[in-house]
N, C-alpha and C positions, 0 to 999 in steps of 0.2 A: 427462522429459516426455514425451508421442507427439508428433510435427509436424504430423500432423493438425488441422485447427484445430475439425469439432465435437468430434473428443474429449477435446482440451484443454477446452472450452468446458464440458464437463457436469462435467469431475474439479475444474474450479475451483469451478462450481457448486455442488456436492458436498461439496466440501470448505468454501464459505464457508457453506453451511447448516447444517455440522455443529458449526461454531463456536459457532452459536445457541443449543445445547441437546445435544449430543453423539450426536446420531443424525442421518442425511439419512430425508426422502423425499420427495417431489416435490408430495405434498399441504403439506407444510411449508414448503416453500422457496415454495410459492403464498402460502400466509397470510403470513410475513413478507414480499415484496412487497405485499402490499396493506395490511398496517398496521405495519411498519418504515420508518419515514422515512429509519435510517443505512442498510439493506440495499440499497434501492432503485437508489442511486447507483453500489453494488457490481454489482449486476443488469446495468445499460446499459450502465457501462462494458466488462465479460465482453464486453456484444453486440456493442456497436463492436467492439474488438479482434477477436475471430472474424467481424464482418463485415467489415473491413481484410483479416481474411489469410485472409480466401475469396476466390472467384470468380464468377461466373454473377450469379443472382439474389442469392444472399446478399451480394456485394459493391454491389449495388444498395441493395441496404439500409442502406446507412451515413448516407446523410442522415436519415433518421428516426431511426435511433438516437442519432444524435450530437445532432437534437433532443430526446430523449425523456432521455437523459442531462443536458444542457444542463437539463432541467424538474427533473428529480429532483436535481442538486445544488444549485438552488436552494431547491425545497423542502427542503431538508438541511440549509442554511444550508453549506455548503461547499463551496471550491476544489479538488477534484479530478476533473484532467483525462482523459479516455479515453484516452491516450495513455501515462500513465506505466506503469511495467512492474512489475507486481505479482504476485508470487507467491501460488498456491491457499491457504483459509482466511486470509482478510484477517477481522478484528473492526475493528469501529468503534461506539466507544460513547458517547452522547450526538450528538457530532460537530458541534455548535456552533460556526464560527471556526475550522474544518478548512483547513490549507491546502497542498497537497502541488504541487512542482513537478513540471512534465510531466515533466520529465528524469530524477527522484528514480528510484529504483531499490527496491523494497520487496520481500520475502525472504517466504517461508512463514509460514503459523501468525504474523502478526504485528497485533498489538494496539496502536491509536489511539485517543485520548481529544481530548476537546472543548479547541479554540483549539490543539492542536499544527500547528507549521510546521515544515515539512521544506521548504527552501528555498536556493536558486543563492547564489555566493560571489564578485564580482570583488575582485579582486587585480591589480594591478599589478606587474609582473615587471620584472626586473634593467634589459632592455630598454625598458622603456616600455609593453612591449603587454600588454592586457589579457587576461586569463587569466578563465574561468568556470568554476565548478567545481560539483559538484551532491553529494549524500549519497548513501551506499549502504546499507539497511537489510537485514541478514540475519535468519537465519528466528528465529523465535520470539521477539523483540524486541518487549518492553511499552513503549508511548510514555505517561507519563502528562500532564496537562493541561498545556497552557499550555507544553508544554517547544518548544524551538527548536534545529535541528538546521541546520546550514546550512555550505556549502563541499563540495570536495572529502573527507568523512570517510566510516568505514566503523563503521559499529555490529556490533560483534562477533553471534555469535548466542550468544541467550538472556539477552543481556543488559538492564537495566532503565535507562530515562532516569524518573530523578524529574518530578515536576509542579512547572513552572517554571525547570527547567534550561537553560541556553545551551550548548548542546554545539559546539564550533568543532575540536574535535582527534578521533582515533580512539578507540574506545571498545574493548576488547579484550572479548572471547564473556566469558560468566558474568561479567557485573561490574554493579553496583551504583553511579549514578550523579548526580549533584543537585549545585544551586550554580550562581554566574554569575559565574564561568566555571565551568563542570560538572567536579568533581574526583570520582576513583574514591572509593567509601564501603565499599565489600565488593566482593570478590572470590570465584571458587569458589559462585558463587551458580544454583539450579536454576533455569531458566527457567518464567516467570510466564504460563503460557496457560491461560486457561480453556478449558474443552471442545477440547482440541488434535484438527486433522483427520488422521488418519491418512494419510500419504503413504508412496508407495513407496521413498521415500529422500532424503535432504534436501538443498537446491540452498542454497547460498549468491548471496545477490540474482540471482533468474532473470528472463530479461527476456524479455519478450514478443516476438516479430518485429512490428513493427506500423511502416506504411510513413509516413513524413512527410507532415502533413497536418494541417487544421483541428482545434480542441480537436471 
């Protein structure tokens, strides 16, 4: 993806809107912003990251976009910090109870359902030091309702996490996993991506460069 913040913003919004109905138009984006509770936080997240990566007047708008994002998150019933690294084409279905850690990474064309938790895990090393780890979700991953993914795990491209699964180990690409603890149920499965946004090239866990700051 281009390093230009505005071009990156436009590309991400086009991809996010495409996931709604296999097409993009600015009227479609505006209509979704006005009517879709789970789409608004995606747009405000993009605006926050655009502002934080820009300079001048655009940078000065960050506090306003942060407040807007906080309001949209509250109305949507989800915890989606604006600093989460999210690739283009994010789709959130229902969304109630969704929790994503600010240091998690989400790839392109990821699908999240209600009750999903993508969170940190702390463990104590042999030397007694606390080690904190965060998940990385690659492109075209589908995560079902109330699934939990914690710690420094990587969910491979095109995998599907069944509803209610507890994932604390790496998931290979193209797998279906389920259960608590999660285990592989199927392999060599095609991705389950409704209306995948066309992207120049797949990129695992793309990170948006955003300075540290408040959510």
